[in-house]
C-alpha positions as CSV (number, residue, x, y, z in Angstrom):
1,M,-0.4,-0.2,-0.2
2,Y,3.2,2.7,1.4
3,L,4.7,1.7,-2.1
4,L,2.0,2.8,-4.2
5,V,1.1,5.9,-2.1
6,F,4.9,6.2,-3.0
7,I,4.4,6.1,-6.6
8,R,1.3,8.0,-6.7
9,Q,2.9,10.8,-5.0
10,Y,6.3,10.8,-7.1
11,W,5.5,8.9,-10.1
12,M,7.4,11.5,-12.5
13,W,10.8,10.6,-10.4
14,V,9.7,7.2,-10.6
15,L,9.7,7.2,-14.1
16,V,13.1,9.6,-14.3
17,A,14.6,6.7,-12.3
18,L,13.4,3.9,-14.3
19,A,14.9,5.8,-17.1
20,I,18.1,5.9,-16.0
21,S,18.0,2.5,-14.9
22,Y,16.8,1.4,-18.2
23,V,19.4,3.1,-20.2
24,G,22.3,1.9,-17.9
25,S,21.9,-1.6,-18.5
26,L,21.6,-1.1,-22.3
27,T,25.2,0.4,-21.5
28,N,26.2,-1.9,-19.3
29,H,26.6,0.1,-16.7
30,H,24.5,-1.4,-14.3
31,A,26.2,0.2,-11.1
32,E,26.0,3.5,-12.7
33,A,21.9,2.6,-13.3
34,T,21.7,1.5,-9.9
35,W,22.9,4.0,-7.9
36,A,20.9,6.9,-9.9
37,V,18.3,5.0,-8.7
38,A,19.8,4.8,-5.4
39,I,20.1,8.7,-5.3
40,I,17.1,9.3,-6.5
41,F,15.0,7.3,-4.5
42,F,16.7,8.4,-0.9
43,A,16.4,12.5,-1.9
44,V,12.7,12.1,-2.8
45,L,12.3,9.7,0.7
46,A,14.2,12.3,2.6
47,R,12.0,15.4,1.1
48,K,9.7,13.8,2.4
49,R,10.1,12.5,6.2
50,A,11.2,16.4,6.2
51,G,7.6,17.5,6.1
52,Y,6.9,14.4,8.4
53,S,9.5,15.5,10.8
54,A,7.9,19.2,11.1
55,L,4.2,17.7,11.2
56,R,5.4,15.3,14.2
57,D,6.6,18.3,16.3
58,A,3.3,20.4,15.0
59,R,1.5,17.7,16.6
60,I,4.2,17.7,20.5
61,A,3.6,21.5,20.2
62,Y,0.0,21.2,20.0
63,N,-0.5,18.9,22.7
64,A,1.4,20.7,24.9
65,E,-0.7,23.3,24.3
66,Q,1.3,25.9,22.2
67,F,-0.8,26.2,19.3
68,G,1.3,29.4,17.7
69,K,4.0,27.1,17.7
70,A,2.0,24.2,16.6
71,A,0.9,27.0,13.6
72,E,4.1,27.1,12.3
73,L,5.4,24.7,12.4
74,S,2.3,22.8,10.4
75,E,3.0,25.7,8.1
76,K,6.6,24.7,7.9
77,A,6.0,21.2,6.7
78,M,4.0,22.3,4.7
79,R,6.5,23.7,2.7
80,Q,8.8,20.8,3.1
81,N,6.0,18.7,1.2
82,P,2.8,20.6,0.0
83,N,1.3,16.7,-0.9
84,L,1.4,16.0,2.7
85,P,-2.6,16.7,3.9
86,D,-2.1,16.4,7.5
87,A,0.1,19.3,7.5
88,Y,-2.4,21.2,6.4
89,A,-5.3,19.7,8.5
90,W,-3.2,20.0,12.0
91,A,-2.5,23.6,10.6
92,A,-6.1,24.9,10.5
93,T,-6.9,23.1,14.0
94,S,-4.0,25.0,15.3
95,Y,-5.4,28.3,13.6
96,L,-8.5,27.6,15.3
97,A,-6.3,27.2,18.6
98,V,-5.3,30.4,18.4
99,K,-8.9,32.3,17.1
100,Q,-7.8,33.0,13.7
101,P,-11.0,30.9,12.2
102,Q,-10.0,32.9,8.7
103,K,-6.7,31.5,8.4
104,A,-8.2,28.2,9.2
105,I,-10.1,28.2,6.0
106,E,-7.9,29.7,3.8
107,V,-5.6,27.0,4.7
108,C,-8.4,23.8,4.6
109,D,-9.1,25.7,0.7
110,R,-5.6,24.3,0.0
111,A,-5.8,21.7,1.7
112,L,-9.1,21.0,-0.6
113,T,-7.2,21.2,-3.7
114,L,-4.7,19.1,-3.1
115,K,-7.1,15.8,-1.5
116,K,-10.8,16.3,-2.3
117,K,-12.1,13.6,0.0
118,N,-10.4,14.7,2.9
119,P,-12.9,14.6,6.1
120,H,-10.9,16.2,8.5
121,V,-9.7,19.2,6.9
122,Y,-13.7,19.6,6.1
123,H,-14.4,19.0,9.9
124,C,-11.4,21.5,10.3
125,R,-13.3,23.9,8.3
126,A,-17.0,23.2,9.4
127,E,-15.4,24.9,12.9
128,A,-13.6,27.4,11.5
129,S,-17.0,28.5,9.8
130,I,-19.0,28.6,12.8
131,K,-16.3,30.9,14.5
132,L,-17.0,33.5,11.6
133,G,-21.4,32.8,11.9
134,N,-21.4,31.5,9.0
135,L,-23.4,28.0,9.9
136,D,-24.7,27.2,6.9
137,S,-21.3,26.5,5.5
138,A,-20.3,24.9,8.8
139,I,-23.1,22.1,8.3
140,A,-22.8,21.5,4.8
141,D,-19.1,20.6,5.5
142,A,-19.7,19.1,8.7
143,T,-22.2,16.4,7.0
144,T,-19.5,16.4,4.0
145,A,-16.9,15.2,6.7
146,L,-19.8,12.6,8.0
147,N,-19.9,11.4,4.5
148,L,-16.8,10.6,4.3
149,K,-16.0,9.2,7.7
150,K,-18.7,7.7,9.6
151,N,-16.1,7.1,13.0
152,L,-15.7,10.8,13.0
153,Y,-17.0,11.5,16.6
154,G,-15.8,15.3,16.4
155,A,-17.7,16.2,13.6
156,Y,-21.1,15.3,14.9
157,V,-20.4,17.2,17.8
158,T,-19.4,20.4,15.6
159,L,-22.8,19.8,13.5
160,G,-24.4,19.8,16.6
161,T,-23.1,22.8,17.7
162,A,-24.3,24.2,14.8
163,Y,-28.0,23.3,14.9
164,I,-28.3,24.9,18.1
165,L,-26.3,28.5,16.9
166,K,-28.7,27.9,14.6
167,R,-31.8,27.1,16.7
168,Q,-32.9,23.9,15.6
169,Y,-32.2,21.8,18.9
170,A,-33.9,18.6,18.1
171,K,-31.5,18.5,15.4
172,A,-28.6,19.0,17.6
173,L,-29.8,16.3,19.4
174,D,-30.2,13.6,17.2
175,E,-26.6,14.5,16.4
176,A,-25.7,14.0,20.2
177,A,-27.5,10.2,20.5
178,T,-25.7,9.1,17.1
179,A,-22.4,10.1,18.9
180,I,-23.5,8.7,21.6
181,A,-24.6,5.2,20.5
182,R,-22.0,5.0,18.0
183,F,-18.9,5.5,20.6
184,G,-20.2,6.0,24.1
185,A,-20.7,8.8,26.2
186,F,-17.3,11.2,26.4
187,D,-17.6,14.8,27.3
188,S,-18.2,16.8,24.5
189,V,-21.4,15.1,23.1
190,V,-22.4,15.4,26.7
191,A,-22.0,19.0,26.8
192,L,-23.7,19.5,23.4
193,K,-27.3,17.2,24.4
194,A,-27.0,19.1,28.1
195,S,-27.2,22.7,25.9
196,A,-29.8,21.5,23.7
197,L,-31.4,20.1,26.7
198,T,-31.5,23.6,28.3
199,S,-31.8,25.7,25.3
200,M,-35.5,22.8,24.8
201,N,-35.7,24.0,28.8
202,R,-35.5,20.0,29.8
203,L,-33.6,21.5,32.3
204,D,-33.2,17.9,35.0
205,E,-32.1,16.0,32.0
206,A,-29.3,19.1,31.2
207,L,-28.2,19.5,34.9
208,D,-27.9,15.4,34.7
209,D,-25.4,15.5,32.0
210,C,-23.5,18.8,33.0
211,N,-22.6,16.7,36.1
212,Q,-21.8,13.6,33.8
213,C,-19.4,15.4,31.6
214,L,-17.5,16.6,34.3
215,T,-16.9,13.8,35.9
216,L,-16.1,12.2,31.9
217,S,-13.7,15.7,31.0
218,T,-10.2,14.5,30.8
219,K,-8.7,17.7,29.5
220,K,-8.7,20.8,32.3
221,R,-8.6,23.1,29.7
222,D,-12.4,22.4,28.6
223,L,-13.5,22.7,32.4
224,P,-14.6,26.2,33.1
225,R,-16.7,25.8,29.5
226,L,-18.1,23.0,31.5
227,Y,-18.7,24.6,34.6
228,V,-20.5,27.8,33.1
229,L,-22.7,25.2,31.3
230,R,-24.2,24.0,34.3
231,A,-24.1,27.3,36.3
232,A,-26.4,28.1,33.6
233,V,-28.6,25.2,34.2
234,Y,-28.8,26.0,37.7
235,A,-29.0,29.6,37.1
236,R,-32.6,28.7,35.1
237,K,-33.6,26.8,38.4
238,R,-32.6,29.3,40.3
239,E,-30.3,28.1,42.4
240,I,-28.0,31.4,41.8
241,E,-25.9,30.3,44.5
242,K,-24.8,27.2,43.3
243,A,-24.5,29.1,39.7
244,L,-22.3,31.3,41.2
245,E,-20.8,28.9,42.6
246,D,-19.7,27.3,39.5
247,C,-18.6,30.4,37.7
248,D,-16.5,31.6,40.5
249,K,-14.9,27.7,39.9
250,A,-14.2,28.9,35.7
251,L,-12.8,31.9,36.8
252,E,-10.2,29.8,39.1
253,M,-9.2,28.0,36.2
254,D,-8.6,30.6,34.0
255,S,-9.2,34.2,35.5
256,Q,-10.5,35.9,32.0
257,F,-12.6,33.8,30.6
258,F,-15.2,36.2,29.0
259,I,-18.0,33.8,29.1
260,A,-18.0,33.1,33.1
261,L,-17.2,36.5,33.8
262,I,-20.3,37.8,31.5
263,C,-22.8,35.1,33.1
264,R,-21.8,36.3,36.5
265,V,-23.4,39.8,35.6
266,Y,-26.2,37.6,34.5
267,F,-26.8,35.9,37.4
268,Y,-26.4,39.1,39.9
269,W,-29.2,40.5,37.9
270,L,-31.6,37.5,38.2
271,S,-31.0,38.0,41.7
272,K,-31.1,41.6,42.2
273,Q,-27.9,42.2,43.4
274,Y,-27.5,45.1,41.1
275,D,-24.6,46.7,42.9
276,K,-22.4,43.4,42.5
277,A,-23.9,43.4,39.0
278,E,-22.3,47.2,38.6
279,V,-19.1,46.2,39.6
280,Q,-18.5,43.1,37.2
281,L,-20.1,45.0,34.5
282,Q,-17.2,48.4,35.2
283,A,-14.5,45.6,35.0
284,L,-15.9,44.6,31.6
285,A,-16.4,47.9,29.7
286,A,-13.0,48.7,30.6
287,K,-11.9,45.8,28.4
288,P,-11.2,46.5,24.5
289,L,-13.8,44.2,23.9
290,Q,-15.1,43.9,20.2
291,G,-18.0,41.5,18.4
292,K,-20.5,39.6,20.3
293,Q,-18.6,40.2,23.6
294,R,-19.3,43.9,23.3
295,A,-22.9,43.1,22.4
296,S,-23.2,40.6,25.6
297,M,-21.9,43.8,27.7
298,L,-24.4,45.9,26.8
299,T,-27.1,43.5,26.9
300,N,-26.5,43.1,30.1
301,R,-25.4,46.2,31.2
302,A,-29.1,47.3,29.7
303,R,-31.2,44.9,32.2
304,V,-28.9,46.1,35.3
305,R,-29.6,50.2,34.3
306,A,-33.3,49.4,33.8
307,A,-33.7,47.8,36.8
308,L,-32.0,50.7,38.2
309,G,-34.4,53.4,36.9
310,Q,-31.9,54.7,34.3
311,T,-34.3,53.9,31.3
312,H,-32.6,56.1,28.8
313,E,-28.7,54.6,29.2
314,A,-30.2,51.3,29.1
315,L,-32.2,52.0,25.9
316,D,-28.9,52.7,24.0
317,D,-27.0,50.0,25.2
318,A,-29.4,47.8,24.6
319,N,-29.7,49.4,20.6
320,E,-25.9,49.4,20.1
321,A,-25.7,45.6,21.1
322,L,-28.3,44.5,18.5
323,T,-26.4,47.0,16.3
324,S,-24.2,44.0,15.8
325,Q,-26.7,40.8,16.3
326,P,-30.2,42.7,15.0
327,T,-31.6,38.8,15.2
328,A,-30.2,37.5,18.0
329,P,-33.5,36.4,20.8
330,P,-31.3,37.0,24.1
331,L,-30.8,41.1,22.7
332,L,-34.3,41.4,21.7
333,V,-35.6,39.8,25.2
334,S,-33.1,42.9,26.9
335,R,-34.6,45.4,24.9
336,G,-37.8,44.4,25.2
337,Y,-37.5,44.6,28.8
338,V,-36.0,47.7,28.8
339,F,-39.0,48.9,26.8
340,W,-41.3,47.2,29.6
341,C,-39.5,49.0,32.4
342,A,-39.9,52.0,30.3
343,R,-43.2,51.5,30.1
344,K,-42.8,51.4,26.0
345,Y,-45.2,48.4,25.4
346,Q,-46.1,48.1,22.0
347,A,-42.3,48.8,21.6
348,A,-42.0,45.9,24.1
349,L,-44.0,43.5,22.6
350,D,-42.7,44.0,19.1
351,D,-38.7,43.2,20.1
352,L,-40.2,40.1,22.7
353,S,-42.7,38.7,19.9
354,K,-40.0,39.1,17.2
355,A,-36.7,36.9,20.1
356,I,-40.5,34.3,20.4
357,E,-40.8,34.0,16.6
358,L,-36.8,33.3,16.4
359,D,-37.0,30.9,18.6
360,P,-40.1,29.4,20.3
361,Y,-38.6,27.7,23.0
362,C,-37.4,31.5,24.7
363,A,-39.0,31.0,28.0
364,E,-37.8,34.2,29.3
365,A,-39.3,36.0,25.7
366,F,-42.9,34.4,27.1
367,W,-42.4,35.5,30.8
368,F,-42.1,39.3,30.1
369,R,-44.4,39.2,27.0
370,H,-47.0,37.9,29.4
371,R,-45.9,41.2,31.8
372,V,-46.3,43.6,28.7
373,Y,-49.6,42.3,28.8
374,E,-50.7,42.5,32.0
375,S,-49.6,45.8,32.2
376,M,-52.0,46.8,28.9
377,G,-55.0,44.6,30.7
378,E,-54.6,41.6,28.5
379,I,-55.2,39.5,30.8
380,I,-56.1,36.6,28.7
381,K,-53.7,36.9,26.4
382,A,-50.6,37.8,29.5
383,A,-52.4,34.7,31.3
384,A,-51.0,32.2,27.8
385,D,-47.8,33.5,28.1
386,K,-47.3,32.9,31.3
387,K,-48.9,29.0,31.2
388,V,-46.4,28.9,28.2
389,A,-43.2,30.2,30.5
390,L,-44.3,28.0,33.1
391,D,-44.6,25.4,31.0
392,F,-40.9,25.9,30.1
393,D,-39.9,25.5,33.9
394,Y,-38.9,29.3,34.3
395,K,-39.3,30.7,37.0
396,E,-38.9,34.6,38.2
């Protein structure tokens, strides 16, 4: 098999070597012909092995969490041997780890010109597309990866994650169930299942899965994310102290973990600890946040300001947050809440109804719309929305 692969990749050199050998045999220069073949063979082999050596070092660096070095070594392997598909896959994975998804996609595109049926490259490109918000591309690439290699378990997680972000939670659960049935329970797929269950308001099941994936996890760098996932479930169950404890555990491992920092703000708002929320928000506002992180900070600050009666400033924050993500249900719910606090009931209804249209499982949107209807004297509509929110296990 390896001989066939070698001949396929270096067929031109093989033909040259055979030609020299044939000419040597015709002229009775057997020794010269043999040396020519040997020299060419070992020259090509040396070039090939040089690429593998750099790739081996890249893998070692990646496993040591030296992701920048891993990317450099993978690029070196690609230069030494442009026909080494694994080098491209490792380079793309390393670029993802250093938060350069566009660079990862560029590497994947180059890799697929060399070998179109490379499931690992399609999987890497799917992960990069998620980072860039290109969810349809991510779903297409992850599906292709799984069609090429059914036992690529990470692709199930990537595909399920894309479905969650598209708010197609049942499809995400299907991917998690398929992966568990095929490979058994492992931390990332159980975490995927827990995330989908939380989004579908199946909180007791989600909490069981969160506890299981924390037990299963073997990588310390994954623990902060898993603690925050469980914290979100505790918060939905209004076990705020437990939620805050899990955030603290995550921050002990990574003091700059943004999701844990912003979740703590949200939990303080839920429990009406507005002074603590303001302290946390001041620290976050001092950071050079961009994109989704800034939007998340603004929408949480809007909630706190609205609760404190600062509705004008809160509306400014809520509006700015939505400029970058105009169809994000949590941001629409936040502005709807601000409008309700400001007694702008129709504007509140518009935002909350849009959030429900985008995500029919959004319990918080149903709850606040019920409060708006109550304020407007629409008792029947208020009761209907309240029932949905309570059926979704929403607690005030």
